[in-house]
A tleap script that builds the chain and sets N, CA, C and O, in Angstrom:
source leaprc.protein.ff14SB
mol = sequence {
  NMET LEU ILE VAL ALA ASN ALA SER ARG LEU
  LEU PRO SER HIE VAL LEU SER ALA LEU ALA
  ALA MET ALA LYS SER LYS PRO ALA ASN ASP
  GLU PRO PRO LYS PRO ASN LEU LYS GLU SER
  ARG GLY LYS LEU ILE LEU GLU THR TYR ARG
  ARG CYS GLU GLY ASN VAL VAL HIE THR ALA
  LYS GLU LEU ALA VAL SER ARG ASN THR VAL
  TYR ARG GLU LEU ARG ARG SER GLY LEU CARG
}
set mol.1.N position { 11.982 -3.224 -23.253 }
set mol.1.CA position { 10.833 -2.243 -24.868 }
set mol.1.C position { 10.918 -3.932 -25.467 }
set mol.1.O position { 11.737 -4.840 -25.609 }
set mol.2.N position { 9.431 -3.616 -25.698 }
set mol.2.CA position { 8.293 -4.768 -26.380 }
set mol.2.C position { 8.284 -3.813 -28.167 }
set mol.2.O position { 7.917 -2.655 -28.366 }
set mol.3.N position { 8.700 -4.595 -28.961 }
set mol.3.CA position { 8.430 -4.421 -30.110 }
set mol.3.C position { 7.511 -5.621 -30.678 }
set mol.3.O position { 7.667 -6.825 -30.474 }
set mol.4.N position { 6.467 -4.952 -31.477 }
set mol.4.CA position { 5.501 -5.973 -32.207 }
set mol.4.C position { 5.511 -5.943 -33.996 }
set mol.4.O position { 4.976 -4.862 -34.242 }
set mol.5.N position { 5.748 -6.393 -34.907 }
set mol.5.CA position { 5.220 -6.403 -35.872 }
set mol.5.C position { 4.032 -7.447 -36.463 }
set mol.5.O position { 3.588 -8.491 -35.984 }
set mol.6.N position { 3.670 -6.644 -37.846 }
set mol.6.CA position { 2.174 -7.557 -38.157 }
set mol.6.C position { 2.741 -8.641 -39.246 }
set mol.6.O position { 2.092 -9.248 -40.098 }
set mol.7.N position { 3.991 -8.700 -38.997 }
set mol.7.CA position { 4.937 -9.574 -40.258 }
set mol.7.C position { 4.820 -11.138 -39.591 }
set mol.7.O position { 4.628 -11.458 -38.418 }
set mol.8.N position { 4.971 -11.805 -40.541 }
set mol.8.CA position { 5.918 -13.107 -39.661 }
set mol.8.C position { 7.297 -13.158 -39.331 }
set mol.8.O position { 7.725 -14.243 -38.938 }
set mol.9.N position { 8.097 -12.170 -39.418 }
set mol.9.CA position { 9.269 -11.672 -39.187 }
set mol.9.C position { 9.642 -10.240 -38.952 }
set mol.9.O position { 9.295 -9.275 -39.632 }
set mol.10.N position { 10.495 -10.249 -37.754 }
set mol.10.CA position { 10.966 -8.901 -37.054 }
set mol.10.C position { 12.015 -8.511 -38.008 }
set mol.10.O position { 12.921 -9.343 -38.070 }
set mol.11.N position { 12.158 -7.445 -38.798 }
set mol.11.CA position { 12.775 -6.526 -39.413 }
set mol.11.C position { 13.407 -5.988 -38.776 }
set mol.11.O position { 13.091 -6.116 -37.593 }
set mol.12.N position { 14.860 -4.919 -39.090 }
set mol.12.CA position { 15.542 -3.848 -39.005 }
set mol.12.C position { 14.507 -2.910 -38.911 }
set mol.12.O position { 14.235 -2.471 -37.794 }
set mol.13.N position { 13.865 -2.515 -39.921 }
set mol.13.CA position { 13.019 -1.378 -39.944 }
set mol.13.C position { 11.952 -1.775 -39.215 }
set mol.13.O position { 11.230 -0.886 -39.666 }
set mol.14.N position { 11.277 -2.321 -38.513 }
set mol.14.CA position { 10.294 -1.902 -37.406 }
set mol.14.C position { 10.852 -2.267 -35.975 }
set mol.14.O position { 10.203 -2.517 -34.960 }
set mol.15.N position { 12.047 -2.240 -36.129 }
set mol.15.CA position { 13.093 -1.580 -34.738 }
set mol.15.C position { 13.079 -0.261 -34.760 }
set mol.15.O position { 12.809 0.556 -33.880 }
set mol.16.N position { 13.545 -0.087 -36.364 }
set mol.16.CA position { 13.988 2.005 -36.641 }
set mol.16.C position { 12.580 2.423 -36.064 }
set mol.16.O position { 12.393 3.100 -35.053 }
set mol.17.N position { 11.680 1.916 -36.856 }
set mol.17.CA position { 10.403 2.559 -36.718 }
set mol.17.C position { 9.849 2.645 -35.818 }
set mol.17.O position { 8.935 3.463 -35.712 }
set mol.18.N position { 10.298 1.618 -34.593 }
set mol.18.CA position { 9.430 1.687 -33.321 }
set mol.18.C position { 10.400 2.476 -32.284 }
set mol.18.O position { 9.932 3.060 -31.306 }
set mol.19.N position { 11.763 2.446 -32.572 }
set mol.19.CA position { 12.432 3.900 -32.317 }
set mol.19.C position { 12.216 5.098 -32.338 }
set mol.19.O position { 12.434 5.824 -31.368 }
set mol.20.N position { 11.736 5.516 -33.487 }
set mol.20.CA position { 11.796 6.213 -33.657 }
set mol.20.C position { 10.508 6.941 -33.493 }
set mol.20.O position { 10.332 8.158 -33.559 }
set mol.21.N position { 9.702 6.072 -33.286 }
set mol.21.CA position { 8.266 6.282 -32.826 }
set mol.21.C position { 8.680 6.730 -30.895 }
set mol.21.O position { 8.087 7.561 -30.208 }
set mol.22.N position { 9.485 6.121 -30.609 }
set mol.22.CA position { 9.492 6.060 -29.174 }
set mol.22.C position { 9.890 7.550 -28.211 }
set mol.22.O position { 9.362 8.059 -27.223 }
set mol.23.N position { 11.320 7.990 -29.230 }
set mol.23.CA position { 11.620 9.307 -29.616 }
set mol.23.C position { 10.753 10.491 -29.745 }
set mol.23.O position { 10.902 11.414 -28.944 }
set mol.24.N position { 9.890 10.555 -30.645 }
set mol.24.CA position { 8.967 11.064 -30.586 }
set mol.24.C position { 8.267 11.268 -29.575 }
set mol.24.O position { 8.598 12.284 -28.964 }
set mol.25.N position { 7.119 10.503 -28.996 }
set mol.25.CA position { 6.354 10.256 -27.879 }
set mol.25.C position { 7.076 10.460 -26.369 }
set mol.25.O position { 6.363 10.758 -25.411 }
set mol.26.N position { 8.487 10.289 -26.215 }
set mol.26.CA position { 9.175 10.703 -25.242 }
set mol.26.C position { 8.618 12.614 -24.600 }
set mol.26.O position { 8.677 13.657 -25.251 }
set mol.27.N position { 8.322 12.489 -23.725 }
set mol.27.CA position { 8.456 14.196 -23.762 }
set mol.27.C position { 9.683 14.793 -23.437 }
set mol.27.O position { 10.574 14.123 -22.915 }
set mol.28.N position { 9.824 16.008 -23.697 }
set mol.28.CA position { 10.935 16.485 -23.542 }
set mol.28.C position { 11.319 16.804 -21.712 }
set mol.28.O position { 10.391 17.023 -20.933 }
set mol.29.N position { 12.350 16.790 -21.379 }
set mol.29.CA position { 12.918 16.845 -20.134 }
set mol.29.C position { 13.173 18.275 -19.182 }
set mol.29.O position { 14.146 18.820 -18.660 }
set mol.30.N position { 11.744 18.526 -19.282 }
set mol.30.CA position { 11.454 20.040 -18.660 }
set mol.30.C position { 11.805 20.281 -17.531 }
set mol.30.O position { 12.008 21.430 -17.139 }
set mol.31.N position { 11.984 18.887 -16.561 }
set mol.31.CA position { 11.908 19.081 -15.183 }
set mol.31.C position { 13.237 19.751 -14.800 }
set mol.31.O position { 14.298 19.811 -15.421 }
set mol.32.N position { 12.903 20.204 -13.685 }
set mol.32.CA position { 14.058 21.243 -12.923 }
set mol.32.C position { 14.567 19.799 -12.325 }
set mol.32.O position { 13.917 18.827 -11.942 }
set mol.33.N position { 16.440 20.112 -12.416 }
set mol.33.CA position { 16.746 19.234 -11.385 }
set mol.33.C position { 17.083 18.448 -10.393 }
set mol.33.O position { 18.175 18.680 -9.874 }
set mol.34.N position { 16.812 18.075 -10.216 }
set mol.34.CA position { 16.682 17.301 -8.312 }
set mol.34.C position { 17.994 17.941 -7.715 }
set mol.34.O position { 19.168 17.808 -8.060 }
set mol.35.N position { 17.539 18.518 -6.926 }
set mol.35.CA position { 18.490 19.306 -5.904 }
set mol.35.C position { 19.461 17.966 -5.113 }
set mol.35.O position { 19.099 16.835 -4.786 }
set mol.36.N position { 20.910 18.701 -4.977 }
set mol.36.CA position { 21.681 17.271 -4.221 }
set mol.36.C position { 21.836 17.506 -2.898 }
set mol.36.O position { 21.537 18.626 -2.483 }
set mol.37.N position { 22.203 16.762 -2.218 }
set mol.37.CA position { 22.600 16.965 -0.664 }
set mol.37.C position { 23.333 17.972 -0.516 }
set mol.37.O position { 23.030 18.686 0.441 }
set mol.38.N position { 24.264 18.309 -1.178 }
set mol.38.CA position { 24.751 19.565 -0.551 }
set mol.38.C position { 23.847 21.134 -0.309 }
set mol.38.O position { 23.832 22.005 0.562 }
set mol.39.N position { 23.025 20.848 -1.844 }
set mol.39.CA position { 22.051 22.294 -1.998 }
set mol.39.C position { 21.080 21.977 -0.801 }
set mol.39.O position { 20.913 23.004 -0.143 }
set mol.40.N position { 20.367 20.881 -0.282 }
set mol.40.CA position { 19.316 20.725 0.334 }
set mol.40.C position { 19.907 20.856 2.003 }
set mol.40.O position { 19.153 21.471 2.757 }
set mol.41.N position { 20.939 20.423 2.481 }
set mol.41.CA position { 21.542 20.573 3.372 }
set mol.41.C position { 21.742 22.402 3.902 }
set mol.41.O position { 21.389 22.923 4.960 }
set mol.42.N position { 22.439 23.029 2.690 }
set mol.42.CA position { 22.047 24.431 2.985 }
set mol.42.C position { 20.914 24.933 3.027 }
set mol.42.O position { 20.702 25.832 3.840 }
set mol.43.N position { 20.261 24.643 2.474 }
set mol.43.CA position { 18.705 25.612 2.461 }
set mol.43.C position { 18.131 24.881 3.946 }
set mol.43.O position { 17.285 25.532 4.559 }
set mol.44.N position { 18.436 23.961 4.350 }
set mol.44.CA position { 18.208 23.623 5.517 }
set mol.44.C position { 18.864 24.281 6.569 }
set mol.44.O position { 18.080 24.645 7.445 }
set mol.45.N position { 20.107 24.570 6.783 }
set mol.45.CA position { 20.768 25.292 7.596 }
set mol.45.C position { 20.438 26.666 7.848 }
set mol.45.O position { 20.298 27.344 8.866 }
set mol.46.N position { 20.307 27.004 5.832 }
set mol.46.CA position { 19.732 28.807 6.095 }
set mol.46.C position { 18.364 29.095 6.965 }
set mol.46.O position { 18.217 30.019 7.766 }
set mol.47.N position { 17.241 27.919 6.561 }
set mol.47.CA position { 16.228 27.972 6.894 }
set mol.47.C position { 16.140 28.115 8.624 }
set mol.47.O position { 15.688 29.060 9.271 }
set mol.48.N position { 16.752 26.804 9.128 }
set mol.48.CA position { 16.746 27.004 10.618 }
set mol.48.C position { 17.882 28.191 10.804 }
set mol.48.O position { 18.246 28.124 11.978 }
set mol.49.N position { 18.417 28.992 10.287 }
set mol.49.CA position { 19.645 29.825 11.433 }
set mol.49.C position { 18.564 31.439 10.773 }
set mol.49.O position { 18.940 32.393 11.454 }
set mol.50.N position { 17.797 31.763 10.061 }
set mol.50.CA position { 16.866 32.340 9.913 }
set mol.50.C position { 15.103 32.484 11.075 }
set mol.50.O position { 14.484 33.459 11.501 }
set mol.51.N position { 14.879 30.944 11.194 }
set mol.51.CA position { 13.894 31.316 11.831 }
set mol.51.C position { 14.427 30.929 14.223 }
set mol.51.O position { 13.777 30.813 15.263 }
set mol.52.N position { 16.377 30.893 13.684 }
set mol.52.CA position { 16.639 31.335 14.957 }
set mol.52.C position { 17.257 32.639 15.486 }
set mol.52.O position { 17.944 32.822 16.491 }
set mol.53.N position { 16.868 33.427 14.622 }
set mol.53.CA position { 17.075 34.418 13.993 }
set mol.53.C position { 18.481 35.097 14.488 }
set mol.53.O position { 19.050 35.694 15.402 }
set mol.54.N position { 18.609 34.503 13.083 }
set mol.54.CA position { 20.816 34.906 13.523 }
set mol.54.C position { 21.439 34.053 14.372 }
set mol.54.O position { 22.656 34.151 14.532 }
set mol.55.N position { 20.920 33.383 14.837 }
set mol.55.CA position { 21.650 33.162 16.093 }
set mol.55.C position { 22.520 31.486 15.746 }
set mol.55.O position { 22.077 30.373 15.465 }
set mol.56.N position { 23.587 31.904 15.895 }
set mol.56.CA position { 24.852 30.466 15.109 }
set mol.56.C position { 24.699 29.324 15.990 }
set mol.56.O position { 24.455 28.249 15.443 }
set mol.57.N position { 24.810 29.364 17.410 }
set mol.57.CA position { 24.676 28.582 18.245 }
set mol.57.C position { 23.579 27.943 18.541 }
set mol.57.O position { 23.543 26.815 19.031 }
set mol.58.N position { 22.440 28.770 18.202 }
set mol.58.CA position { 21.030 27.957 18.263 }
set mol.58.C position { 20.891 26.779 17.281 }
set mol.58.O position { 20.601 25.602 17.495 }
set mol.59.N position { 21.225 27.538 15.969 }
set mol.59.CA position { 21.225 26.922 14.913 }
set mol.59.C position { 22.349 25.916 14.658 }
set mol.59.O position { 22.303 25.350 13.565 }
set mol.60.N position { 23.329 25.607 15.466 }
set mol.60.CA position { 23.965 24.198 14.885 }
set mol.60.C position { 23.568 23.245 16.222 }
set mol.60.O position { 23.848 22.050 16.322 }
set mol.61.N position { 22.900 23.999 17.157 }
set mol.61.CA position { 22.353 22.502 18.892 }
set mol.61.C position { 21.019 22.516 18.114 }
set mol.61.O position { 20.375 21.626 18.669 }
set mol.62.N position { 20.292 23.008 17.186 }
set mol.62.CA position { 18.724 22.609 16.382 }
set mol.62.C position { 18.859 21.679 15.700 }
set mol.62.O position { 18.025 20.775 15.743 }
set mol.63.N position { 20.126 21.607 14.728 }
set mol.63.CA position { 20.863 20.793 14.172 }
set mol.63.C position { 21.792 19.817 14.348 }
set mol.63.O position { 22.259 19.176 13.407 }
set mol.64.N position { 22.050 19.682 15.327 }
set mol.64.CA position { 22.983 18.723 15.526 }
set mol.64.C position { 24.073 18.978 14.720 }
set mol.64.O position { 24.471 17.870 14.359 }
set mol.65.N position { 24.690 19.738 14.297 }
set mol.65.CA position { 25.947 20.085 13.491 }
set mol.65.C position { 26.694 21.042 14.248 }
set mol.65.O position { 26.207 21.595 15.234 }
set mol.66.N position { 28.042 21.301 13.766 }
set mol.66.CA position { 29.396 21.872 14.643 }
set mol.66.C position { 28.593 23.510 14.141 }
set mol.66.O position { 27.724 23.711 13.292 }
set mol.67.N position { 29.327 24.505 15.086 }
set mol.67.CA position { 29.175 25.590 14.533 }
set mol.67.C position { 30.000 26.217 13.513 }
set mol.67.O position { 29.666 27.232 12.901 }
set mol.68.N position { 31.135 25.554 13.342 }
set mol.68.CA position { 31.590 25.974 11.840 }
set mol.68.C position { 31.163 25.354 10.614 }
set mol.68.O position { 31.452 25.783 9.497 }
set mol.69.N position { 30.403 24.237 10.873 }
set mol.69.CA position { 29.384 23.764 9.807 }
set mol.69.C position { 28.282 25.214 9.417 }
set mol.69.O position { 27.789 25.440 8.312 }
set mol.70.N position { 28.176 25.715 10.175 }
set mol.70.CA position { 26.723 26.691 10.148 }
set mol.70.C position { 27.443 27.898 9.201 }
set mol.70.O position { 27.121 28.344 8.099 }
set mol.71.N position { 28.683 28.266 10.220 }
set mol.71.CA position { 29.560 29.625 9.524 }
set mol.71.C position { 29.686 29.151 8.220 }
set mol.71.O position { 29.006 29.729 7.373 }
set mol.72.N position { 30.564 28.021 7.784 }
set mol.72.CA position { 31.132 27.622 6.485 }
set mol.72.C position { 29.905 27.525 5.574 }
set mol.72.O position { 30.112 27.988 4.453 }
set mol.73.N position { 28.395 26.922 5.833 }
set mol.73.CA position { 27.531 27.615 4.695 }
set mol.73.C position { 27.181 28.918 5.073 }
set mol.73.O position { 27.855 29.531 4.245 }
set mol.74.N position { 26.843 29.431 5.462 }
set mol.74.CA position { 26.445 30.852 5.908 }
set mol.74.C position { 27.898 32.032 5.001 }
set mol.74.O position { 27.897 33.263 5.010 }
set mol.75.N position { 28.602 31.424 4.553 }
set mol.75.CA position { 30.223 32.282 4.103 }
set mol.75.C position { 29.992 31.605 2.417 }
set mol.75.O position { 30.399 32.120 1.376 }
set mol.76.N position { 29.073 30.076 2.593 }
set mol.76.CA position { 29.143 29.815 1.118 }
set mol.76.C position { 28.167 31.074 0.099 }
set mol.76.O position { 28.422 31.829 -0.839 }
set mol.77.N position { 26.535 30.619 1.242 }
set mol.77.CA position { 25.515 31.614 0.761 }
set mol.77.C position { 25.938 33.063 0.322 }
set mol.77.O position { 25.671 33.494 -0.800 }
set mol.78.N position { 26.770 33.957 1.497 }
set mol.78.CA position { 27.509 35.331 1.244 }
set mol.78.C position { 26.593 36.022 2.183 }
set mol.78.O position { 26.138 37.153 2.016 }
set mol.79.N position { 26.312 35.046 3.424 }
set mol.79.CA position { 25.795 36.107 4.328 }
set mol.79.C position { 26.470 36.013 5.193 }
set mol.79.O position { 25.831 36.109 6.240 }
set mol.80.N position { 27.610 35.850 5.355 }
set mol.80.CA position { 28.954 35.981 6.264 }
set mol.80.C position { 30.422 35.969 5.510 }
set mol.80.O position { 31.456 36.066 6.171 }
savepdb mol mol.pdb
quit
């Protein structure tokens, strides 16, 4: 952060006004939360499971994971 003042000295009031201006200029955090690894992995498993027409063995082989991993994600998502 760089604060520039028109006076010969930088006063606390300059810092406070600069911080207030920064607070007003920052947009609200309206961004959706970034997905975490667990959510991303779950989505990938479910998409692959659907693409494999519900075949757990094919899903596991395509993703190079165990069948238990696929079953665990299916239970977590409520599909099984």
